[in-house]
N, C-alpha and C positions, 0 to 999 in steps of 0.2 A: 501426548506432544510434548515438544519440547520447543526451545525459546534462542534464538540465536542475536546478539547484541553485535551491531555497527555503526558506520556512518551510510546516512542516504544523501544522496548532493540533486538539487531537485532547482532547473533554475542557475545555476553557480553558488546555490548556497546549500550550504552542510551540516546536518544536523545528528547525533545520536537517534536509532532507530534501534526497536526489539520488533525481531520476524519469530510469530508462532511458526513453527514448521510440523508435518505430519508428514512422514515416511514411510513407503512398503517396500517390500520386495517379494517379486511371485518369480522364482527361476530366475534366470537371465536380466525380467525388468525391473525397474526401478522407477517408481515416480509416487510423485508429496506435493504439496503446496507452500507455501510459505504467504503468510498474510501479515499487513502491520497498517497502523491506523494512525496518520498523520493530520494536521490541518493547514486551512487554506492562509493562514499568517504565519504559520512553524519557515515558509518558505515563500516570508514576502509574497504571497501572489493573491491576487485579488477575485474573489467569484466572479463567476459567472454571472451576468444579468441580463432579463430577458426582455423585449420589448413591451412586455405587459407583464409588472412586476406582481400584480394580479394574480396570474395563472400560475405562476413557474416559480420556485424558490429552490435555493441550492443550500445545501447540509453544510457546517464547518468541519466538518468529519471528512476525511478522504481514505479510502481504503484501498489497499493498495495488493492486488494479488497476484502470487507468481507460481507456475502451473509448472512443475517439473519432471523429466521424464529422462528414463536415461536406459 
């Protein structure tokens, strides 16, 4: 596994992000996955609210995954 550091912009807010990346090449095919973990507050976003708060809750973490195919 490798990491890639960069900037992530969400809803007009830019923050540094570190992506964990795996890749595999089989013949001419290249596939991979990149993931990072951010928080709602990092991008000045409010967590979604359910009408019935006793039933649903939302984590503070947002996991972003990118599937790479080439």
